[in-house]
C-alpha positions in Angstrom: 0.0 0.0 0.0 1.2 3.5 -0.7 2.3 5.9 1.9 -0.6 7.9 3.2 1.3 11.1 3.2 2.3 10.7 -0.5 0.2 13.2 -2.6 -2.4 12.0 -5.1 -1.7 13.2 -8.7 -4.5 13.9 -11.1 -3.8 15.2 -14.6 -6.9 15.9 -16.8 -4.6 16.1 -19.9 -3.1 12.6 -19.4 -5.7 10.6 -17.6 -5.1 7.0 -16.5 -6.8 4.4 -18.3 -10.2 3.1 -17.5 -12.7 5.2 -15.6 -10.7 8.3 -15.6 -10.5 8.5 -19.5 -14.2 8.1 -19.6 -14.9 10.7 -17.0 -12.6 13.1 -18.8 -14.3 12.5 -22.1 -17.7 13.2 -20.6 -16.5 16.4 -19.1 -15.1 17.6 -22.3 -18.3 16.7 -24.2 -20.3 18.7 -21.6 -18.0 21.6 -21.8 -18.2 21.6 -25.7 -22.1 21.4 -25.5 -22.1 24.4 -23.2 -19.7 26.5 -25.3 -21.5 25.6 -28.6 -24.9 26.8 -27.2 -23.7 29.8 -25.2 -21.2 31.3 -27.7 -22.6 29.8 -30.8 -25.9 31.7 -30.6 -24.1 35.0 -29.9 -21.7 34.1 -32.9 -24.8 33.4 -35.0 -26.2 36.8 -34.2 -22.9 38.5 -35.1 -22.6 36.6 -38.4 -26.3 37.3 -39.5 -25.9 41.1 -39.0 -26.6 43.0 -42.1 -25.0 46.4 -42.2 -25.7 48.4 -39.1 -29.3 47.4 -38.8 -28.7 44.3 -36.7 -29.5 40.7 -37.4 -32.8 39.3 -38.5 -32.8 37.3 -35.2 -32.6 40.7 -33.3 -35.7 42.0 -35.3 -37.7 38.9 -34.5 -39.6 39.3 -31.3 -41.0 36.5 -28.9 -43.3 37.4 -26.0 -42.8 41.1 -27.0 -39.1 40.9 -26.4 -36.2 40.7 -28.9 -35.5 37.0 -29.6 -31.8 37.0 -28.4 -33.0 38.5 -24.9 -35.6 35.8 -24.5 -33.1 33.1 -25.6 -30.5 34.3 -23.2 -32.9 34.7 -20.2 -34.8 31.4 -20.7 -33.0 28.8 -22.8 -29.4 29.2 -21.4 -30.4 28.3 -17.8 -32.7 25.5 -19.1 -29.7 24.2 -21.3 -27.6 24.4 -18.0 -30.1 22.1 -16.3 -30.2 19.7 -19.3 -26.5 19.5 -19.3 -26.4 18.7 -15.7 -28.8 15.9 -16.2 -26.9 14.5 -19.0 -23.6 14.6 -17.3 -25.2 12.7 -14.2 -26.7 10.1 -16.5 -23.4 9.5 -18.4 -21.3 9.4 -15.3 -23.9 6.8 -13.8 -23.6 4.8 -16.8 -19.9 5.0 -16.7 -19.6 4.0 -13.0 -22.1 1.0 -13.4 -20.1 -0.2 -16.5 -16.8 0.0 -14.6 -18.1 -1.6 -11.4 -19.5 -4.5 -13.7 -16.0 -4.9 -15.0 -14.3 -4.7 -11.6 -16.8 -7.4 -10.4 -16.3 -9.7 -13.4 -19.8 -9.1 -15.1 -19.0 -8.0 -18.6 -21.6 -6.5 -20.9 
């Protein structure tokens, strides 16, 4: 058994094989999904801007608000909740699969 005073090293850029590689892959997928929705919509607004008049998405109103205001206020918190749920589901599946392998029950 290792010395109890020895520090435990974790490197997300060089994960150990098995569970940690799967865990890092899930984290990167969740971060990529968050970045795409958060920054992708703002980039879409910027790219669809025509001249100085703004984007057609800015001109579109939803519940009497410009669409990008509504999207930011409603959809991004909802997307955060969806991402949290997906992360937990994926980690649970990974943990279950890893515990089956450890106990000798293969899929």
